[in-house]
Structures are given as structure tokens and as C-alpha cells.
C-alpha beads as a LAMMPS data file, in Angstrom:
LAMMPS data file: protein, C-alpha beads

82 atoms
81 bonds

1 atom types
1 bond types

-500.0 500.0 xlo xhi
-500.0 500.0 ylo yhi
-500.0 500.0 zlo zhi

Masses

1 110.0

Atoms # bond

1 1 1 -316.967 -453.624 421.068
2 1 1 -319.369 -451.451 423.161
3 1 1 -318.798 -451.230 426.991
4 1 1 -321.675 -452.562 429.227
5 1 1 -321.571 -451.025 432.714
6 1 1 -324.793 -452.696 433.930
7 1 1 -323.589 -456.321 433.413
8 1 1 -320.449 -455.485 435.393
9 1 1 -322.658 -454.155 438.219
10 1 1 -324.820 -457.167 438.002
11 1 1 -321.829 -459.428 438.230
12 1 1 -320.435 -457.562 441.246
13 1 1 -323.856 -457.773 442.954
14 1 1 -324.069 -461.518 442.191
15 1 1 -320.674 -461.963 443.997
16 1 1 -321.830 -459.861 446.840
17 1 1 -324.824 -462.033 447.282
18 1 1 -322.715 -465.209 447.184
19 1 1 -320.602 -463.644 450.031
20 1 1 -323.763 -462.742 451.998
21 1 1 -325.862 -465.879 451.509
22 1 1 -323.279 -468.475 450.678
23 1 1 -322.874 -470.213 447.444
24 1 1 -326.283 -472.156 447.379
25 1 1 -328.473 -469.364 448.635
26 1 1 -326.662 -466.586 446.792
27 1 1 -326.742 -468.261 443.461
28 1 1 -330.567 -468.818 443.582
29 1 1 -331.171 -465.251 444.956
30 1 1 -329.008 -463.483 442.395
31 1 1 -330.398 -465.284 439.273
32 1 1 -333.134 -462.602 438.713
33 1 1 -330.558 -459.933 438.618
34 1 1 -328.379 -461.704 436.023
35 1 1 -331.540 -462.520 434.056
36 1 1 -332.449 -458.856 433.949
37 1 1 -329.011 -457.796 432.779
38 1 1 -329.032 -460.556 430.043
39 1 1 -332.416 -459.463 428.895
40 1 1 -331.343 -455.817 428.620
41 1 1 -328.280 -456.683 426.671
42 1 1 -329.998 -459.140 424.359
43 1 1 -332.711 -456.477 423.597
44 1 1 -329.972 -453.948 422.776
45 1 1 -327.806 -456.340 420.670
46 1 1 -329.994 -459.148 419.343
47 1 1 -330.548 -462.537 420.606
48 1 1 -328.037 -464.094 422.918
49 1 1 -326.892 -467.718 423.047
50 1 1 -329.807 -469.580 424.679
51 1 1 -327.632 -472.422 425.885
52 1 1 -325.335 -469.869 427.775
53 1 1 -328.407 -468.094 429.223
54 1 1 -329.744 -471.459 430.459
55 1 1 -326.422 -472.256 432.069
56 1 1 -326.268 -468.933 433.857
57 1 1 -329.759 -469.275 435.227
58 1 1 -329.629 -472.917 436.300
59 1 1 -325.934 -473.250 437.257
60 1 1 -325.104 -473.895 440.866
61 1 1 -321.364 -473.362 440.864
62 1 1 -320.700 -469.597 441.216
63 1 1 -317.401 -469.557 439.281
64 1 1 -318.976 -471.467 436.368
65 1 1 -321.996 -469.059 436.395
66 1 1 -319.681 -466.007 436.385
67 1 1 -317.641 -467.558 433.484
68 1 1 -320.906 -468.310 431.548
69 1 1 -322.267 -464.839 432.181
70 1 1 -319.025 -463.332 430.697
71 1 1 -319.244 -465.564 427.690
72 1 1 -322.806 -464.431 427.252
73 1 1 -321.958 -460.910 427.351
74 1 1 -319.079 -461.426 424.949
75 1 1 -321.421 -463.293 422.428
76 1 1 -323.563 -460.238 422.158
77 1 1 -320.486 -458.111 421.227
78 1 1 -320.257 -456.240 424.519
79 1 1 -317.451 -456.014 426.898
80 1 1 -317.774 -455.691 430.590
81 1 1 -316.949 -452.085 431.878
82 1 1 -313.895 -452.020 434.211

Bonds

1 1 1 2
2 1 2 3
3 1 3 4
4 1 4 5
5 1 5 6
6 1 6 7
7 1 7 8
8 1 8 9
9 1 9 10
10 1 10 11
11 1 11 12
12 1 12 13
13 1 13 14
14 1 14 15
15 1 15 16
16 1 16 17
17 1 17 18
18 1 18 19
19 1 19 20
20 1 20 21
21 1 21 22
22 1 22 23
23 1 23 24
24 1 24 25
25 1 25 26
26 1 26 27
27 1 27 28
28 1 28 29
29 1 29 30
30 1 30 31
31 1 31 32
32 1 32 33
33 1 33 34
34 1 34 35
35 1 35 36
36 1 36 37
37 1 37 38
38 1 38 39
39 1 39 40
40 1 40 41
41 1 41 42
42 1 42 43
43 1 43 44
44 1 44 45
45 1 45 46
46 1 46 47
47 1 47 48
48 1 48 49
49 1 49 50
50 1 50 51
51 1 51 52
52 1 52 53
53 1 53 54
54 1 54 55
55 1 55 56
56 1 56 57
57 1 57 58
58 1 58 59
59 1 59 60
60 1 60 61
61 1 61 62
62 1 62 63
63 1 63 64
64 1 64 65
65 1 65 66
66 1 66 67
67 1 67 68
68 1 68 69
69 1 69 70
70 1 70 71
71 1 71 72
72 1 72 73
73 1 73 74
74 1 74 75
75 1 75 76
76 1 76 77
77 1 77 78
78 1 78 79
79 1 79 80
80 1 80 81
81 1 81 82
């Protein structure tokens, strides 16, 4: 499995925005960052799971979004860099 540093950074940024803007505002604000990371990974690895992508980009619960993002990264054969 290849290591993916950008998704780890995107996820850390996501959690930072949740802390800064609160759950509702942070989730909406950070979607574009997670979308960009998912596009980069899918382009490098092939198509990702569209259902997971949709859940990441439409989810309202920060924990569920993080979990789905991790599953998306895993489904592409990447692992998040420590």
C-alpha cells in the first residue's frame, strides 16, 4: 500500500476548520479541500467509490465524514501518512 501524505494533511485541515468554525460551518467550508484530495488520489489510483465520495461531500457529522474519507482512501489502495 502506498503512503498518501496529502490526504492526511487534508484531514488535519478539515479537523482544524471544524475547530475554528464549529461543526456546521466547518464541514461545509472544508468540503472543497477533501474533494480536491479525493480527486488527486482517484486520478493516481483509478476510480474511487462514488458512494463514499458522496457521503464525504454531503455528510454533516464530522466523525462520519472523517471515517468515510478514511474508507475512501483505503478503497484506492492508499494509506494515510502518519
